[in-house]
C-alpha positions in Angstrom: 3.0 -20.5 -22.4 3.1 -19.8 -18.8 0.1 -19.9 -16.4 -1.4 -16.6 -15.2 0.0 -15.2 -12.2 -2.2 -13.5 -9.6 0.3 -11.1 -7.8 -1.2 -10.3 -4.4 -0.1 -7.0 -3.3 -3.3 -5.1 -2.2 -1.8 -1.8 -3.3 -1.4 -3.0 -6.9 -2.9 -6.5 -7.1 -2.7 -7.6 -10.6 -3.2 -10.7 -12.8 -0.3 -11.3 -15.2 0.1 -13.4 -18.4 3.6 -14.0 -19.8 4.9 -10.9 -17.9 2.2 -8.7 -19.3 -0.4 -7.0 -17.1 -3.9 -8.4 -18.0 -5.7 -6.8 -15.1 -5.2 -4.4 -12.3 -7.4 -4.6 -9.4 -6.1 -3.1 -6.1 -7.6 -4.1 -2.9 -10.4 -1.8 -2.4 -14.1 -2.8 -2.0 -17.0 -0.2 -2.4 -20.3 -1.1 -1.1 -22.5 0.4 -3.8 -26.2 -0.3 -2.6 -26.5 -3.8 -1.8 -23.5 -4.9 -4.4 -19.6 -4.5 -4.2 -17.3 -2.9 -6.7 -13.7 -3.9 -6.5 -10.4 -2.6 -7.8 -9.8 0.6 -9.6 -13.3 1.7 -9.8 -13.7 1.4 -5.9 -10.3 3.1 -5.4 -11.3 6.1 -7.7 -14.3 6.8 -5.4 -12.6 6.1 -1.9 -12.5 9.9 -1.1 -16.2 10.4 -2.4 -17.6 7.7 -0.2 -15.1 6.7 2.6 -17.8 5.1 4.7 -18.6 2.6 2.0 -15.0 1.5 1.4 -13.1 -1.3 2.9 -9.3 -1.5 2.1 -8.1 -3.9 4.8 -9.7 -7.1 3.9 -6.6 -8.7 2.2 -4.3 -7.8 5.0 -6.7 -8.9 7.7 -8.0 -11.9 5.9 -9.9 -14.0 8.6 -13.5 -15.1 9.4 -14.1 -12.8 12.2 -17.5 -10.9 11.9 -17.1 -7.5 10.1 -17.6 -4.6 12.7 -19.3 -2.5 11.6 -21.2 -4.5 9.0 -20.2 -4.1 5.4 -23.1 -5.3 3.1 -23.8 -8.9 2.8 -20.2 -9.9 3.5 -20.0 -11.6 6.9 -16.2 -11.4 7.3 -13.2 -10.3 5.2 -12.9 -13.8 3.8 -16.2 -13.1 2.0 -14.8 -9.9 0.7 -11.7 -11.7 -0.6 -13.9 -14.3 -2.3 -16.1 -11.9 -4.0 -12.9 -10.0 -5.2 -11.4 -13.2 -6.6 -14.6 -14.0 -8.4 -14.5 -10.4 -9.9 -10.9 -10.9 -11.0 -11.5 -14.3 -12.5 -14.3 -13.0 -14.6 -12.9 -9.6 -15.8 -9.4 -11.7 -16.4 -10.8 -14.0 -19.1 -11.8 -16.9 -16.6 -8.5 -18.8 -16.4 -8.8 -22.5 -15.3 -5.5 -22.3 -13.3 -3.6 -19.6 -11.5 -0.2 -19.3 -9.8 -0.5 -17.2 -6.5 2.4 -14.7 -5.7 1.7 -13.8 -2.0 3.3 -11.5 0.4 5.2 -13.1 3.5 2.9 -11.0 5.6 0.1 -13.3 5.0 0.3 -15.7 8.1 0.1 -19.6 7.7 -3.5 -19.7 8.7 -4.4 -16.8 6.3 -2.7 -18.7 3.4 -4.7 -21.9 4.4 -7.9 -19.9 4.5 -7.0 -18.2 1.1 -6.6 -21.6 -0.4 -9.9 -22.8 1.1 -11.7 -19.9 -0.3 -10.3 -20.6 -3.9 -11.6 -24.2 -3.6 -15.0 -22.3 -3.8 -14.0 -20.6 -6.8 -14.2 -21.7 -10.5 -10.4 -21.9 -10.9 -7.6 -23.9 -9.0 -4.2 -22.9 -7.7 -1.3 -24.4 -9.6 1.5 -23.1 -7.2 2.0 -20.7 -4.4 5.3 -18.5 -4.1 6.5 -15.7 -1.9 6.2 -12.6 -4.3 9.5 -11.0 -2.9 11.6 -14.1 -3.7 9.9 -14.3 -7.1 10.6 -10.6 -7.9 14.3 -10.8 -6.8 15.4 -14.2 -7.9 15.7 -13.0 -11.5 18.3 -10.4 -10.7 21.9 -10.6 -9.7 21.8 -10.9 -5.8 24.5 -10.3 -3.0 25.0 -12.5 -0.3 22.3 -10.8 1.7 19.4 -9.0 0.0 16.4 -6.8 1.0 13.1 -6.6 -0.9 10.8 -3.7 0.1 7.2 -3.5 -1.0 4.4 -1.0 -0.3 1.1 -2.5 0.8 -1.9 -0.4 1.4 -1.6 -0.3 5.1 2.1 -1.1 5.8 5.5 -1.4 4.3 7.0 -5.0 4.1 10.8 -5.7 4.2 11.7 -9.3 3.2 15.3 -10.3 4.0 16.8 -13.1 1.8 20.2 -14.7 1.9 22.0 -16.1 -1.3 23.5 -19.7 -0.5 24.5 -22.5 -2.8 22.7 -21.1 -5.9 19.5 -20.4 -4.0 17.9 -17.2 -2.8 16.3 -18.1 0.7 13.8 -16.0 2.6 14.8 -15.8 6.1 13.4 -12.6 7.6 10.3 -10.5 7.4 10.1 -6.9 8.9 6.5 -5.3 8.6 6.5 -1.6 9.1 2.9 -0.6 10.0 1.8 3.1 9.3 3.9 3.5 6.4 2.0 1.8 3.7 0.9 3.5 0.4 -2.2 4.9 2.0 -0.2 6.7 4.7 2.4 8.0 2.3 -0.4 9.2 -0.1 -2.0 11.2 3.0 1.5 12.7 3.6 2.1 13.7 -0.1 -1.5 15.1 -0.5 -1.1 17.2 2.7 2.1 18.8 1.3 0.3 19.5 -2.2 -2.8 20.9 -0.4 -0.6 23.1 1.6 1.1 24.4 -1.7 -2.4 25.3 -3.0 -3.4 27.0 0.2 -0.3 29.1 0.3 -0.3 30.1 -3.3 -4.1 30.2 -4.1 -6.1 30.1 -0.8 -7.7 27.1 -2.3 -7.8 24.0 -0.1 -8.3 20.8 -2.3 -9.1 18.8 0.7 -12.2 21.0 1.7 -14.5 19.0 -0.5 -14.7 15.2 -1.2 -14.6 15.8 -5.0 -11.5 18.0 -5.0 -9.9 15.6 -2.5 -10.6 12.8 -4.9 -8.9 14.7 -7.7 -6.1 15.6 -5.6 -5.2 11.9 -4.8 -5.9 10.9 -8.5 -3.2 13.6 -9.5 -0.4 12.2 -7.1 0.9 9.4 -9.4 1.3 11.9 -12.1 3.0 14.5 -9.9 5.5 11.9 -8.7 6.3 10.8 -12.3 7.0 14.5 -13.3 9.1 15.1 -10.2 11.4 12.0 -11.1 13.2 14.4 -13.6 12.3 17.7 -12.4 12.7 19.8 -9.1 9.2 21.3 -9.4 6.1 21.0 -11.3 2.8 22.8 -11.8 -0.3 21.1 -10.6 -3.8 21.9 -12.0 -7.1 21.3 -9.7 -10.3 22.7 -10.2 -9.2 25.4 -12.6 -6.5 26.5 -10.2 -2.7 26.0 -10.4 0.0 25.7 -7.8 3.7 25.1 -8.0 4.8 21.8 -6.2 8.4 21.3 -5.3 10.2 17.8 -5.2 11.8 18.9 -1.9 8.6 19.8 0.0 7.2 16.3 -1.1 10.4 14.5 0.1 10.1 16.3 3.4 6.6 15.1 3.7 7.8 11.5 3.4 10.7 11.9 5.7 9.0 10.4 8.7 8.2 7.2 6.6 11.8 7.0 5.3 13.1 7.2 8.9 11.1 4.2 9.8 12.4 2.2 6.7 16.0 3.1 6.4 17.4 1.6 9.7 16.4 -1.9 8.7 18.0 -1.5 5.2 21.3 0.0 6.6 22.5 -3.3 8.0 25.6 -4.9 6.4 26.3 -4.8 2.8 23.0 -6.2 1.7 21.6 -5.2 -1.7 18.4 -3.4 -1.6 15.6 -4.1 -4.1 12.7 -1.7 -4.3 9.2 -2.2 -5.6 7.9 0.1 -8.4 6.1 2.6 -6.2 9.0 3.2 -3.7 11.4 3.7 -6.5 9.3 6.7 -7.5 9.1 8.4 -4.2 11.0 11.8 -3.9 14.5 11.7 -2.6 14.5 8.0 -1.4 17.0 6.9 -3.9 19.3 9.8 -2.6 19.2 7.9 0.6 19.6 4.5 -0.8 22.0 5.2 -3.9 22.8 1.5 -4.3 19.2 0.3 -4.6 17.9 -1.3 -7.5 14.3 -1.3 -8.9 12.2 -4.3 -9.4 10.1 -3.6 -12.5 6.3 -3.9 -12.3 6.5 -7.3 -14.1 9.3 -8.7 -11.9 7.0 -11.0 -9.8 5.4 -12.6 -12.8 8.7 -12.8 -14.6 10.3 -14.7 -11.7 7.4 -17.2 -11.6 7.7 -17.8 -15.4 11.4 -18.4 -15.3 11.2 -20.9 -12.3 7.9 -22.5 -13.1 9.4 -26.0 -12.6 10.1 -25.0 -8.9 6.9 -23.1 -8.3 4.2 -25.6 -9.7 2.9 -28.0 -7.2 3.8 -31.6 -7.5 2.0 -34.8 -6.3 2.5 -33.6 -2.7 0.3 -30.8 -2.9 0.5 -27.0 -2.7 3.5 -25.7 -0.8 4.5 -22.0 0.0 7.8 -21.6 -2.0 10.1 -19.3 -0.1 13.4 -20.0 -2.1 14.3 -20.1 -5.8 17.4 -20.3 -7.8 19.4 -17.2 -8.3 22.8 -15.9 -9.5 25.3 -13.9 -7.5 26.1 -10.5 -8.7 28.8 -9.4 -6.0 31.5 -10.9 -4.0 30.1 -12.8 -0.8 29.4 -10.3 2.2 28.5 -11.2 5.6 24.6 -11.4 6.2 23.2 -8.9 8.6 21.8 -9.9 11.9 18.0 -10.6 11.4 15.8 -7.7 12.4 13.1 -8.8 14.5 11.0 -5.6 14.5 11.2 -2.1 12.9 13.1 0.4 15.1 11.3 2.5 17.7 10.1 5.8 16.7 10.3 8.8 19.0 6.8 9.5 20.1 5.3 13.0 20.5 2.8 14.0 23.2 -0.7 13.1 22.3 -2.9 15.7 20.8 -6.0 16.6 23.1 -9.0 18.7 22.3 -12.5 19.2 23.6 -15.9 19.2 21.6 -19.1 20.6 22.4 -22.5 20.1 20.9 -25.1 22.9 21.4 -28.4 23.5 19.6 -26.9 21.7 16.4 -23.6 23.5 16.5 -20.2 21.7 17.1 -17.3 23.6 18.5 -13.9 22.3 19.1 -11.1 23.6 21.5 -7.4 22.5 21.7 -6.3 21.6 25.2 -2.8 20.3 25.1 -0.2 18.5 22.9 0.5 18.9 19.2 -2.3 21.0 17.5 -4.9 19.5 15.5 -5.5 21.0 11.9 -8.8 22.1 10.4 -8.8 22.1 6.7 -5.1 22.3 6.7 -4.9 25.2 9.3 -3.6 24.8 12.8 -6.2 24.8 15.5 -5.3 27.5 18.0 -8.6 28.6 19.5 -12.2 27.3 20.0 -13.7 27.0 16.5 -17.2 26.1 15.2 -17.1 23.1 12.7 -19.1 23.0 9.4 -20.2 20.0 7.5 -17.5 18.8 5.3 -14.5 20.1 7.6 -11.4 17.8 7.7 -9.9 17.3 11.0 -6.2 16.0 11.0 -4.0 14.7 13.7 -0.2 15.4 13.6 0.5 11.9 12.5 -1.6 12.3 9.5 -4.9 10.5 10.7 -7.8 12.4 9.5 -11.6 12.5 9.6 -14.2 14.4 7.7 -17.3 15.8 9.5 -20.5 14.5 7.9 -23.9 15.2 9.2 -26.6 12.5 8.9 -29.9 14.0 7.8 -32.6 12.4 10.2 -36.3 13.1 9.6 
């Protein structure tokens, strides 16, 4: 039997045994009183308690003081340590784990992670790049791209096939197009459908907004085989079209596609990406990495992954099989292509006797609860302010006695 594999992608972090998912615990921490809750229970309350959520502690793993403070944790390393302990307890307390980590974790972050685990009741038996592990079990081309969605960015990993080995040689992070940003774009499109058809805005209250985000995975599954689907929220129903969700994702696709269009490389998509509307229309030759592809790759190549007497090494190449005639590898991409920027959005806010008024000044219009801001407007508790790029805030008044 293979050792358990901890697959570290913060959007779908999971503990696997023999290619079966034993525990799913995405990288959300919820501060509940003086204690933390992690994983799905934290994610499922992210919209209800946005100021009590941290979802960057895996991607920003370090020992810098948390600002603002977030409970008893001094820094993101403390949150990662607590999350690892929770996974270990809920996952049956394994003695040893193989770590499959994204290439976006820097050398010092990997060293810190291994140091954190030294303070945990389990040890690390091996450390491998998750993109290489996911791809090595498939027939590959001379050059290959693996694409994964983390919470706060997309990560494109380039790998060349050479002398029977799949070798990582390029990393292209795409900030602003992770799963959180794509969810925001999808949720905005679904909310607009409800506003048009029912005049109900599911983003006007935290409870309805949480229900909207909870519904997104099911909506995407239905639209894999249908051009539209009916969505029920709070006793109301709206028709949501696949084309409108595809349009909502278009800006993210345009950030991603230029990287993948180089040469004759084979593209491998993580499970979440494979289900996004119309992406496969733009990448007709892309292939899907199944949810268990990472752990399956570790199990198949355990001899290469497990540490030997020289200690833990980050494995970034594994044996693989060619699936197509050799093709020239593309030139490495140093950074994602530049995106045309629009003028900044500017507004003015006035506070007077407990009232808050906002007035647009220049640039693209803000939106208040899904409606474009065209004139001076008084804000109410719970109103949602949205920038054209999808950044959003909710107005919450503190009660002071």
